[in-house]
C-alpha positions as a Markdown table, in Angstrom:
| # | Residue | x | y | z |
|---|---|---|---|---|
| 1 | Unk | -43.4 | 4.4 | 31.8 |
| 2 | Unk | -40.8 | 1.9 | 33.1 |
| 3 | Unk | -39.5 | 2.3 | 36.6 |
| 4 | Unk | -36.2 | 1.5 | 38.2 |
| 5 | Unk | -36.3 | 0.4 | 41.8 |
| 6 | Unk | -33.5 | 1.2 | 44.3 |
| 7 | Unk | -32.9 | -0.1 | 47.8 |
| 8 | Unk | -30.4 | 2.0 | 49.8 |
| 9 | Unk | -28.9 | 1.5 | 53.3 |
| 10 | Unk | -30.4 | 3.6 | 56.0 |
| 11 | Unk | -29.5 | 3.1 | 59.7 |
| 12 | Unk | -29.6 | -0.6 | 60.4 |
| 13 | Unk | -32.2 | -1.1 | 57.7 |
| 14 | Unk | -33.0 | 0.0 | 54.1 |
| 15 | Unk | -35.1 | 2.4 | 52.2 |
| 16 | Unk | -36.7 | 1.5 | 48.8 |
| 17 | Unk | -38.0 | 3.8 | 46.1 |
| 18 | Unk | -38.6 | 3.9 | 42.3 |
| 19 | Unk | -37.3 | 6.4 | 39.7 |
| 20 | Unk | -38.6 | 6.6 | 36.1 |
| 21 | Unk | -36.0 | 5.1 | 33.8 |
| 22 | Unk | -36.2 | 8.0 | 31.4 |
| 23 | Unk | -35.2 | 10.4 | 34.2 |
| 24 | Unk | -32.3 | 8.4 | 35.6 |
| 25 | Unk | -29.0 | 10.1 | 34.7 |
| 26 | Unk | -26.4 | 8.2 | 36.6 |
| 27 | Unk | -25.9 | 5.5 | 39.2 |
| 28 | Unk | -22.6 | 6.4 | 40.9 |
| 29 | Unk | -21.0 | 3.2 | 42.1 |
| 30 | Unk | -17.5 | 2.3 | 43.0 |
| 31 | Unk | -15.7 | -0.3 | 40.9 |
| 32 | Unk | -15.9 | -3.9 | 42.0 |
| 33 | Unk | -12.5 | -4.8 | 43.4 |
| 34 | Unk | -11.4 | -8.0 | 45.1 |
| 35 | Unk | -10.1 | -8.2 | 48.7 |
| 36 | Unk | -6.6 | -9.5 | 49.1 |
| 37 | Unk | -7.0 | -13.3 | 49.4 |
| 38 | Unk | -4.3 | -13.6 | 52.0 |
| 39 | Unk | -3.8 | -10.3 | 54.0 |
| 40 | Unk | -1.0 | -11.6 | 56.1 |
| 41 | Unk | 1.0 | -12.8 | 53.1 |
| 42 | Unk | 0.4 | -9.5 | 51.2 |
| 43 | Unk | 1.4 | -7.4 | 54.2 |
| 44 | Unk | 4.6 | -9.3 | 54.7 |
| 45 | Unk | 5.4 | -9.1 | 51.0 |
| 46 | Unk | 4.9 | -5.3 | 51.1 |
| 47 | Unk | 7.3 | -5.0 | 54.0 |
| 48 | Unk | 10.0 | -7.0 | 52.2 |
| 49 | Unk | 9.4 | -5.5 | 48.7 |
| 50 | Unk | 8.6 | -1.8 | 49.4 |
| 51 | Unk | 8.2 | 1.0 | 46.9 |
| 52 | Unk | 11.3 | 3.3 | 46.5 |
| 53 | Unk | 12.8 | 2.0 | 49.8 |
| 54 | Unk | 14.9 | -0.8 | 51.1 |
| 55 | Unk | 13.0 | -3.6 | 52.9 |
| 56 | Unk | 11.9 | -2.6 | 56.4 |
| 57 | Unk | 14.4 | -5.1 | 58.0 |
| 58 | Unk | 17.2 | -3.2 | 56.3 |
| 59 | Unk | 16.1 | 0.2 | 57.4 |
| 60 | Unk | 15.7 | -0.8 | 61.1 |
| 61 | Unk | 18.9 | -1.1 | 63.1 |
| 62 | Unk | 19.3 | -3.3 | 66.2 |
| 63 | Unk | 18.2 | -1.5 | 69.3 |
| 64 | Unk | 16.4 | 1.4 | 67.5 |
| 65 | Unk | 13.7 | 3.2 | 69.3 |
| 66 | Unk | 10.7 | 3.1 | 67.0 |
| 67 | Unk | 7.5 | 5.2 | 66.9 |
| 68 | Unk | 4.6 | 3.9 | 65.0 |
| 69 | Unk | 1.6 | 6.1 | 64.2 |
| 70 | Unk | -1.8 | 4.5 | 64.2 |
| 71 | Unk | -5.0 | 6.2 | 63.1 |
| 72 | Unk | -7.7 | 6.8 | 65.8 |
| 73 | Unk | -11.0 | 5.0 | 66.4 |
| 74 | Unk | -12.7 | 7.0 | 63.6 |
| 75 | Unk | -10.5 | 5.0 | 61.2 |
| 76 | Unk | -11.0 | 1.5 | 62.6 |
| 77 | Unk | -11.8 | 0.4 | 59.0 |
| 78 | Unk | -8.0 | 0.3 | 58.4 |
| 79 | Unk | -7.9 | -3.0 | 60.3 |
| 80 | Unk | -4.6 | -2.3 | 62.0 |
| 81 | Unk | -5.6 | -4.9 | 64.6 |
| 82 | Unk | -4.9 | -7.5 | 61.9 |
| 83 | Unk | -1.7 | -6.1 | 60.7 |
| 84 | Unk | 0.2 | -4.6 | 63.6 |
| 85 | Unk | 1.2 | -7.9 | 65.1 |
| 86 | Unk | 3.0 | -8.7 | 61.8 |
| 87 | Unk | 4.7 | -5.3 | 61.9 |
| 88 | Unk | 5.8 | -5.7 | 65.5 |
| 89 | Unk | 7.1 | -9.2 | 64.8 |
| 90 | Unk | 9.1 | -7.9 | 61.8 |
| 91 | Unk | 10.7 | -5.2 | 64.1 |
| 92 | Unk | 11.6 | -7.9 | 66.6 |
| 93 | Unk | 13.3 | -9.9 | 63.9 |
| 94 | Unk | 15.3 | -6.8 | 63.0 |
| 95 | Unk | 16.6 | -6.5 | 66.5 |
| 96 | Unk | 14.1 | -4.1 | 68.1 |
| 97 | Unk | 12.6 | -5.4 | 71.3 |
| 98 | Unk | 9.0 | -4.7 | 72.3 |
| 99 | Unk | 10.1 | -2.2 | 75.0 |
| 100 | Unk | 11.7 | -0.1 | 72.3 |
| 101 | Unk | 8.4 | 0.3 | 70.4 |
| 102 | Unk | 5.8 | 3.0 | 71.0 |
| 103 | Unk | 2.5 | 3.1 | 69.2 |
| 104 | Unk | 1.1 | 6.7 | 69.2 |
| 105 | Unk | -2.5 | 7.0 | 68.3 |
| 106 | Unk | -2.5 | 9.9 | 65.8 |
| 107 | Unk | -5.7 | 11.6 | 67.0 |
| 108 | Unk | -4.8 | 15.0 | 65.6 |
| 109 | Unk | -7.4 | 17.4 | 67.1 |
| 110 | Unk | -9.9 | 14.6 | 68.0 |
| 111 | Unk | -10.6 | 13.3 | 71.4 |
| 112 | Unk | -8.2 | 10.9 | 73.1 |
| 113 | Unk | -9.0 | 7.2 | 72.5 |
| 114 | Unk | -9.9 | 4.9 | 75.4 |
| 115 | Unk | -8.0 | 1.8 | 76.6 |
| 116 | Unk | -10.7 | -0.4 | 75.1 |
| 117 | Unk | -10.4 | 1.5 | 71.8 |
| 118 | Unk | -6.6 | 0.9 | 71.9 |
| 119 | Unk | -7.4 | -2.8 | 72.0 |
| 120 | Unk | -10.0 | -2.5 | 69.1 |
| 121 | Unk | -7.4 | -0.5 | 67.0 |
| 122 | Unk | -4.2 | -2.4 | 67.8 |
| 123 | Unk | -5.3 | -5.8 | 69.1 |
| 124 | Unk | -5.1 | -7.1 | 72.6 |
| 125 | Unk | -1.9 | -8.9 | 71.8 |
| 126 | Unk | -0.1 | -5.7 | 70.7 |
| 127 | Unk | -1.4 | -3.7 | 73.6 |
| 128 | Unk | 0.1 | -6.2 | 76.0 |
| 129 | Unk | 3.4 | -6.2 | 74.2 |
| 130 | Unk | 4.2 | -2.5 | 73.4 |
| 131 | Unk | 3.4 | 0.9 | 74.8 |
| 132 | Unk | 0.3 | 2.6 | 73.3 |
| 133 | Unk | -0.3 | 6.3 | 73.9 |
| 134 | Unk | -2.6 | 9.0 | 72.7 |
| 135 | Unk | -1.2 | 12.1 | 71.0 |
| 136 | Unk | -2.3 | 15.3 | 72.8 |
| 137 | Unk | -2.3 | 18.3 | 70.4 |
| 138 | Unk | -2.7 | 20.7 | 73.3 |
| 139 | Unk | 0.3 | 19.3 | 75.4 |
| 140 | Unk | 2.9 | 22.0 | 74.5 |
| 141 | Unk | 5.4 | 20.6 | 76.9 |
| 142 | Unk | 5.7 | 17.4 | 74.8 |
| 143 | Unk | 6.2 | 19.1 | 71.4 |
| 144 | Unk | 9.4 | 19.7 | 69.5 |
| 145 | Unk | 9.7 | 22.8 | 67.2 |
| 146 | Unk | 11.1 | 22.1 | 63.7 |
| 147 | Unk | 10.7 | 25.6 | 62.0 |
| 148 | Unk | 8.3 | 27.1 | 59.5 |
| 149 | Unk | 7.0 | 26.0 | 56.2 |
| 150 | Unk | 7.3 | 28.2 | 53.1 |
| 151 | Unk | 3.7 | 29.3 | 53.8 |
| 152 | Unk | 4.6 | 30.3 | 57.4 |
| 153 | Unk | 3.1 | 27.4 | 59.3 |
| 154 | Unk | 4.9 | 26.8 | 62.6 |
| 155 | Unk | 5.8 | 23.1 | 62.9 |
| 156 | Unk | 5.5 | 21.5 | 66.3 |
| 157 | Unk | 5.5 | 17.7 | 66.5 |
| 158 | Unk | 5.0 | 15.2 | 69.3 |
| 159 | Unk | 8.2 | 14.6 | 71.2 |
| 160 | Unk | 7.9 | 10.8 | 71.0 |
| 161 | Unk | 7.9 | 11.0 | 67.2 |
| 162 | Unk | 10.6 | 13.6 | 67.1 |
| 163 | Unk | 13.0 | 11.7 | 69.4 |
| 164 | Unk | 12.5 | 8.3 | 67.9 |
| 165 | Unk | 15.3 | 6.7 | 65.9 |
| 166 | Unk | 12.8 | 5.5 | 63.3 |
| 167 | Unk | 9.3 | 6.7 | 62.5 |
| 168 | Unk | 6.8 | 4.3 | 60.8 |
| 169 | Unk | 3.5 | 5.6 | 59.5 |
| 170 | Unk | 0.4 | 3.3 | 59.2 |
| 171 | Unk | -2.9 | 4.3 | 57.8 |
| 172 | Unk | -5.5 | 4.0 | 55.1 |
| 173 | Unk | -6.2 | 6.0 | 51.9 |
| 174 | Unk | -9.6 | 7.1 | 50.7 |
| 175 | Unk | -10.8 | 10.4 | 49.3 |
| 176 | Unk | -10.6 | 13.4 | 51.7 |
| 177 | Unk | -12.7 | 16.5 | 51.0 |
| 178 | Unk | -10.1 | 18.9 | 52.3 |
| 179 | Unk | -6.7 | 17.6 | 51.2 |
| 180 | Unk | -7.5 | 15.3 | 48.3 |
| 181 | Unk | -6.8 | 12.0 | 49.9 |
| 182 | Unk | -6.4 | 10.6 | 53.4 |
| 183 | Unk | -3.4 | 8.6 | 54.5 |
| 184 | Unk | 0.3 | 9.3 | 54.0 |
| 185 | Unk | 1.3 | 12.7 | 55.4 |
| 186 | Unk | -1.9 | 13.0 | 57.4 |
| 187 | Unk | -0.4 | 10.7 | 60.1 |
| 188 | Unk | 2.0 | 13.6 | 60.8 |
| 189 | Unk | -0.3 | 16.5 | 60.3 |
| 190 | Unk | -2.9 | 16.6 | 61.9 |
| 191 | Unk | -2.0 | 13.2 | 63.4 |
| 192 | Unk | 0.8 | 14.0 | 65.8 |
| 193 | Unk | 1.1 | 17.8 | 65.4 |
| 194 | Unk | 0.3 | 20.6 | 67.8 |
| 195 | Unk | -3.1 | 22.3 | 67.7 |
| 196 | Unk | -1.3 | 25.5 | 66.7 |
| 197 | Unk | 0.3 | 23.7 | 63.7 |
| 198 | Unk | -3.0 | 22.1 | 62.8 |
| 199 | Unk | -5.0 | 25.3 | 62.9 |
| 200 | Unk | -2.4 | 27.3 | 60.9 |
| 201 | Unk | -2.3 | 24.6 | 58.2 |
| 202 | Unk | -6.0 | 24.0 | 58.0 |
| 203 | Unk | -6.8 | 27.7 | 57.4 |
| 204 | Unk | -5.6 | 27.1 | 53.8 |
| 205 | Unk | -8.9 | 25.2 | 53.4 |
| 206 | Unk | -10.7 | 28.5 | 53.5 |
| 207 | Unk | -10.7 | 31.2 | 50.8 |
| 208 | Unk | -8.3 | 34.2 | 51.0 |
| 209 | Unk | -10.6 | 36.5 | 52.9 |
| 210 | Unk | -13.6 | 36.6 | 55.2 |
| 211 | Unk | -16.7 | 36.0 | 53.1 |
| 212 | Unk | -15.0 | 34.0 | 50.4 |
| 213 | Unk | -16.1 | 30.7 | 51.8 |
| 214 | Unk | -14.0 | 27.5 | 51.3 |
| 215 | Unk | -11.0 | 27.2 | 49.1 |
| 216 | Unk | -12.2 | 25.5 | 45.9 |
| 217 | Unk | -8.8 | 23.8 | 45.5 |
| 218 | Unk | -9.3 | 22.1 | 48.9 |
| 219 | Unk | -11.4 | 19.2 | 47.8 |
| 220 | Unk | -11.5 | 15.4 | 47.1 |
| 221 | Unk | -9.0 | 14.0 | 44.6 |
| 222 | Unk | -7.1 | 17.3 | 44.1 |
| 223 | Unk | -3.6 | 17.8 | 45.4 |
| 224 | Unk | -1.8 | 19.9 | 42.8 |
| 225 | Unk | -2.3 | 23.6 | 43.8 |
| 226 | Unk | -4.2 | 22.5 | 47.0 |
| 227 | Unk | -2.4 | 24.8 | 49.4 |
| 228 | Unk | -3.6 | 22.8 | 52.5 |
| 229 | Unk | -2.2 | 19.6 | 51.1 |
| 230 | Unk | 1.1 | 21.1 | 49.9 |
| 231 | Unk | 1.7 | 22.7 | 53.3 |
| 232 | Unk | 0.9 | 19.4 | 54.9 |
| 233 | Unk | 3.6 | 17.7 | 52.7 |
| 234 | Unk | 6.2 | 20.2 | 53.8 |
| 235 | Unk | 5.3 | 19.6 | 57.4 |
| 236 | Unk | 5.7 | 15.8 | 57.0 |
| 237 | Unk | 9.0 | 16.4 | 55.2 |
| 238 | Unk | 10.4 | 18.1 | 58.4 |
| 239 | Unk | 9.9 | 14.7 | 60.1 |
| 240 | Unk | 10.9 | 12.7 | 57.0 |
| 241 | Unk | 9.3 | 9.4 | 58.2 |
| 242 | Unk | 11.4 | 6.3 | 57.6 |
| 243 | Unk | 8.7 | 4.0 | 56.3 |
| 244 | Unk | 5.0 | 4.0 | 55.4 |
| 245 | Unk | 2.4 | 1.2 | 55.3 |
| 246 | Unk | -1.0 | 2.3 | 54.0 |
| 247 | Unk | -4.0 | 0.2 | 53.0 |
| 248 | Unk | -6.9 | 0.9 | 50.5 |
| 249 | Unk | -10.3 | -0.6 | 51.2 |
| 250 | Unk | -12.7 | -1.8 | 48.6 |
| 251 | Unk | -16.4 | -0.8 | 48.6 |
| 252 | Unk | -17.3 | -3.7 | 50.9 |
| 253 | Unk | -14.8 | -2.5 | 53.5 |
| 254 | Unk | -12.2 | -5.3 | 52.9 |
| 255 | Unk | -8.5 | -4.5 | 52.3 |
| 256 | Unk | -7.9 | -4.3 | 48.6 |
| 257 | Unk | -4.2 | -3.2 | 48.6 |
| 258 | Unk | -1.2 | -2.7 | 50.8 |
| 259 | Unk | 1.3 | 0.0 | 49.9 |
| 260 | Unk | 4.6 | 0.1 | 51.8 |
| 261 | Unk | 7.9 | 2.0 | 51.4 |
| 262 | Unk | 8.8 | 5.6 | 50.9 |
| 263 | Unk | 6.4 | 7.9 | 52.7 |
| 264 | Unk | 5.6 | 9.9 | 49.5 |
| 265 | Unk | 5.8 | 7.5 | 46.6 |
| 266 | Unk | 4.2 | 4.5 | 48.3 |
| 267 | Unk | 1.3 | 6.7 | 49.3 |
| 268 | Unk | 1.0 | 8.1 | 45.8 |
| 269 | Unk | 0.7 | 4.5 | 44.4 |
| 270 | Unk | -2.1 | 3.9 | 46.9 |
| 271 | Unk | -4.0 | 7.0 | 45.7 |
| 272 | Unk | -4.0 | 5.5 | 42.1 |
| 273 | Unk | -6.0 | 2.6 | 43.4 |
| 274 | Unk | -8.4 | 4.9 | 45.2 |
| 275 | Unk | -9.0 | 6.7 | 41.9 |
| 276 | Unk | -9.6 | 3.4 | 40.2 |
| 277 | Unk | -12.1 | 2.2 | 42.7 |
| 278 | Unk | -13.9 | 5.4 | 43.9 |
| 279 | Unk | -13.5 | 8.1 | 41.2 |
| 280 | Unk | -16.6 | 7.9 | 39.0 |
| 281 | Unk | -16.9 | 10.0 | 35.9 |
| 282 | Unk | -20.3 | 11.6 | 35.2 |
| 283 | Unk | -21.5 | 13.2 | 32.0 |
| 284 | Unk | -23.4 | 16.0 | 33.6 |
| 285 | Unk | -24.8 | 17.3 | 36.9 |
| 286 | Unk | -28.3 | 16.2 | 38.0 |
| 287 | Unk | -31.4 | 18.1 | 39.0 |
| 288 | Unk | -31.9 | 15.7 | 41.9 |
| 289 | Unk | -29.3 | 13.6 | 43.6 |
| 290 | Unk | -30.2 | 10.8 | 46.0 |
| 291 | Unk | -27.3 | 9.6 | 48.2 |
| 292 | Unk | -27.0 | 7.4 | 51.2 |
| 293 | Unk | -24.4 | 7.8 | 53.9 |
| 294 | Unk | -24.2 | 4.0 | 53.9 |
| 295 | Unk | -26.3 | 3.0 | 56.9 |
| 296 | Unk | -25.0 | 2.4 | 60.5 |
| 297 | Unk | -22.4 | 3.3 | 61.7 |
| 298 | Unk | -21.7 | 5.6 | 58.7 |
| 299 | Unk | -24.9 | 7.5 | 59.4 |
| 300 | Unk | -24.7 | 7.5 | 63.2 |
| 301 | Unk | -24.6 | 11.3 | 63.3 |
| 302 | Unk | -24.6 | 14.4 | 61.1 |
| 303 | Unk | -20.8 | 14.8 | 61.5 |
| 304 | Unk | -20.1 | 11.5 | 59.8 |
| 305 | Unk | -22.7 | 12.5 | 57.0 |
| 306 | Unk | -20.6 | 15.4 | 55.9 |
| 307 | Unk | -18.6 | 13.4 | 53.4 |
| 308 | Unk | -21.8 | 12.1 | 51.7 |
| 309 | Unk | -23.2 | 15.6 | 51.5 |
| 310 | Unk | -19.9 | 16.8 | 49.9 |
| 311 | Unk | -19.9 | 14.0 | 47.3 |
| 312 | Unk | -23.6 | 14.7 | 46.4 |
| 313 | Unk | -22.7 | 18.4 | 46.0 |
| 314 | Unk | -20.4 | 17.5 | 43.1 |
| 315 | Unk | -23.1 | 15.5 | 41.4 |
| 316 | Unk | -25.8 | 18.2 | 41.7 |
| 317 | Unk | -26.3 | 21.2 | 39.4 |
| 318 | Unk | -26.6 | 24.7 | 40.8 |
| 319 | Unk | -30.1 | 25.2 | 42.1 |
| 320 | Unk | -30.7 | 21.5 | 42.2 |
| 321 | Unk | -31.7 | 19.3 | 45.1 |
| 322 | Unk | -29.9 | 16.6 | 47.1 |
| 323 | Unk | -31.7 | 13.9 | 49.2 |
| 324 | Unk | -29.4 | 12.5 | 51.9 |
| 325 | Unk | -30.4 | 9.3 | 53.6 |
| 326 | Unk | -28.9 | 9.5 | 57.1 |
| 327 | Unk | -30.8 | 8.2 | 60.2 |
| 328 | Unk | -28.5 | 10.0 | 62.7 |
| 329 | Unk | -29.6 | 8.3 | 65.9 |
| 330 | Unk | -26.9 | 10.4 | 67.7 |
| 331 | Unk | -27.4 | 13.6 | 65.7 |
| 332 | Unk | -26.1 | 15.9 | 68.6 |
| 333 | Unk | -22.8 | 14.1 | 68.7 |
| 334 | Unk | -20.0 | 15.1 | 68.9 |
| 335 | Unk | -20.8 | 18.2 | 70.9 |
| 336 | Unk | -17.8 | 20.1 | 69.5 |
| 337 | Unk | -19.4 | 19.7 | 66.1 |
| 338 | Unk | -23.0 | 20.6 | 66.9 |
| 339 | Unk | -22.0 | 23.7 | 68.9 |
| 340 | Unk | -20.9 | 25.3 | 65.6 |
| 341 | Unk | -24.6 | 25.6 | 64.4 |
| 342 | Unk | -25.3 | 28.3 | 67.0 |
| 343 | Unk | -24.4 | 31.0 | 64.5 |
| 344 | Unk | -27.4 | 32.7 | 62.7 |
| 345 | Unk | -25.6 | 33.3 | 59.4 |
| 346 | Unk | -23.1 | 31.6 | 57.2 |
| 347 | Unk | -20.9 | 34.7 | 57.4 |
| 348 | Unk | -20.9 | 34.5 | 61.2 |
| 349 | Unk | -20.0 | 30.9 | 61.1 |
| 350 | Unk | -17.1 | 31.5 | 58.7 |
| 351 | Unk | -15.9 | 34.4 | 60.9 |
| 352 | Unk | -15.8 | 32.2 | 64.0 |
| 353 | Unk | -14.0 | 29.4 | 62.1 |
| 354 | Unk | -11.3 | 31.7 | 60.9 |
| 355 | Unk | -10.8 | 32.9 | 64.5 |
| 356 | Unk | -10.6 | 29.4 | 66.0 |
| 357 | Unk | -10.2 | 26.7 | 63.3 |
| 358 | Unk | -11.2 | 23.2 | 64.3 |
| 359 | Unk | -12.0 | 20.2 | 62.1 |
| 360 | Unk | -15.6 | 19.9 | 63.6 |
| 361 | Unk | -16.1 | 23.5 | 62.9 |
| 362 | Unk | -14.9 | 23.1 | 59.3 |
| 363 | Unk | -17.2 | 20.1 | 58.8 |
| 364 | Unk | -20.1 | 22.1 | 60.0 |
| 365 | Unk | -19.1 | 25.0 | 57.7 |
| 366 | Unk | -18.9 | 22.7 | 54.7 |
| 367 | Unk | -22.3 | 21.2 | 55.4 |
| 368 | Unk | -23.9 | 24.7 | 55.6 |
| 369 | Unk | -22.0 | 25.8 | 52.5 |
| 370 | Unk | -23.6 | 22.9 | 50.6 |
| 371 | Unk | -27.0 | 24.6 | 50.8 |
| 372 | Unk | -25.5 | 27.6 | 49.0 |
| 373 | Unk | -25.6 | 25.5 | 45.8 |
| 374 | Unk | -29.1 | 24.0 | 46.2 |
| 375 | Unk | -31.6 | 22.5 | 48.6 |
| 376 | Unk | -30.4 | 19.6 | 50.8 |
| 377 | Unk | -33.1 | 17.3 | 52.2 |
| 378 | Unk | -32.2 | 15.0 | 55.1 |
| 379 | Unk | -34.2 | 11.8 | 55.5 |
| 380 | Unk | -33.8 | 11.2 | 59.2 |
| 381 | Unk | -35.6 | 10.5 | 62.5 |
| 382 | Unk | -38.4 | 12.9 | 63.4 |
| 383 | Unk | -36.7 | 13.8 | 66.7 |
| 384 | Unk | -33.9 | 15.2 | 64.6 |
| 385 | Unk | -36.0 | 17.8 | 62.7 |
| 386 | Unk | -35.3 | 20.8 | 64.9 |
| 387 | Unk | -31.5 | 20.4 | 64.8 |
| 388 | Unk | -31.5 | 19.6 | 61.1 |
| 389 | Unk | -33.2 | 22.9 | 60.4 |
| 390 | Unk | -30.5 | 24.7 | 62.4 |
| 391 | Unk | -28.0 | 23.0 | 60.0 |
| 392 | Unk | -29.9 | 24.6 | 57.0 |
| 393 | Unk | -31.3 | 21.2 | 56.0 |
| 394 | Unk | -34.9 | 20.2 | 55.1 |
| 395 | Unk | -35.8 | 17.3 | 57.3 |
| 396 | Unk | -38.2 | 14.5 | 56.3 |
| 397 | Unk | -39.2 | 11.2 | 57.8 |
| 398 | Unk | -40.1 | 9.3 | 54.6 |
| 399 | Unk | -38.5 | 8.9 | 51.2 |
| 400 | Unk | -41.9 | 9.7 | 49.7 |
| 401 | Unk | -41.9 | 13.2 | 51.4 |
| 402 | Unk | -38.3 | 13.7 | 50.3 |
| 403 | Unk | -39.1 | 13.0 | 46.6 |
| 404 | Unk | -42.2 | 15.2 | 46.7 |
| 405 | Unk | -40.2 | 18.2 | 48.0 |
| 406 | Unk | -37.3 | 17.5 | 45.6 |
| 407 | Unk | -39.6 | 17.5 | 42.6 |
| 408 | Unk | -41.2 | 20.8 | 43.8 |
| 409 | Unk | -37.8 | 22.5 | 44.4 |
| 410 | Unk | -35.6 | 21.2 | 41.5 |
| 411 | Unk | -36.9 | 23.8 | 39.0 |
| 412 | Unk | -38.1 | 21.4 | 36.3 |
| 413 | Unk | -41.0 | 19.1 | 35.7 |
| 414 | Unk | -38.8 | 16.4 | 34.1 |
| 415 | Unk | -35.7 | 16.3 | 36.4 |
| 416 | Unk | -32.6 | 14.3 | 35.7 |
| 417 | Unk | -31.8 | 12.1 | 38.7 |
| 418 | Unk | -28.5 | 10.6 | 39.9 |
| 419 | Unk | -28.5 | 7.9 | 42.6 |
| 420 | Unk | -25.4 | 7.3 | 44.8 |
| 421 | Unk | -25.7 | 4.0 | 46.7 |
| 422 | Unk | -22.2 | 4.4 | 48.1 |
| 423 | Unk | -22.4 | 8.1 | 48.8 |
| 424 | Unk | -19.8 | 8.3 | 51.5 |
| 425 | Unk | -17.0 | 6.9 | 49.3 |
| 426 | Unk | -17.7 | 7.6 | 45.7 |
| 427 | Unk | -16.6 | 10.9 | 44.2 |
| 428 | Unk | -18.4 | 12.1 | 41.0 |
| 429 | Unk | -16.0 | 13.6 | 38.5 |
| 430 | Unk | -17.6 | 15.8 | 35.8 |
| 431 | Unk | -16.2 | 15.1 | 32.4 |
| 432 | Unk | -14.5 | 18.2 | 31.0 |
């Protein structure tokens, strides 16, 4: 019997194992895609040759007050520190002085970012030139009310954004397991919206009634009929941002494309590249899926591992087994996530989430829901075992133990196995 060896990232190291060739169903890999050879030139070109919009210099008027949304530290992969100086210089050339520019870190419901994180995100140069502030979703005094969406969501937006003469969205596009894709309208909701608006919108990620679990239409890649996404688009349309610049990374984390212009159509063009790179068709679901979160820092905690679990879920058949490689040196962080595992039953967790919707709560909910389809084994540090069990996971310390349990639980003596070396980013799409 010929064997196929795999080496997957785990923490700051690697884990190796072998799979019989005859049992290997799929290796789910993102497409090779080159990085932009000259990021600065590509970025400038995108500003001057935007999609469905005039060049940025023609949109901006002399003396405008400009608000620029920038994603928080959890999205540092967008490399805004390399591109924001170009954007600020372009605004200067259009007649907007530095003192008229405010960068608002679109933290949504996340924690505020620190001064050192401002520098990491925006560059030291930019932080010295323009005002950089955190959005505070709980600061009701600094919100402006726009009205209600067709689904009844009350739209409250940060006053700095609402009162700006021009609003520019920056960000990055990858798959998002609630609203199809990141980027675009997410800079407004949840980015700079009130916590009330965020919670009302995100409830559409759940089924229609208590006990129905998550909304099956709220998932990676899918936007049409995804109520949470469609409501989010309506919310962003209230603001009607003046310009958008979003990037798409390749599997190595380098910038593969820059998409600028109209806040809807430029973003949609970017989603096409995400599909090209990260959407991977599979012939059938596997009995066993082996997926890595991607090593440090992607596997720093269980919160960050949720995306890998969700992607593995779509590659695994009902009653199957998923092995997730995630060292989780900080498994109890963030606290607002781990606190959600106090509930004894999935029903109790769902009930609490409907009463007080938060993104950390939703990630916890989705992770527990994964185990409703099959067994999830977590390869992690031994000190994490007790908490992993609370999260309905089967913890193991070695890949050998993980494979032994997977073979015992998968329901067949000759399982078909899928391996996901880029589990956090690649989305398996079952051929219809």
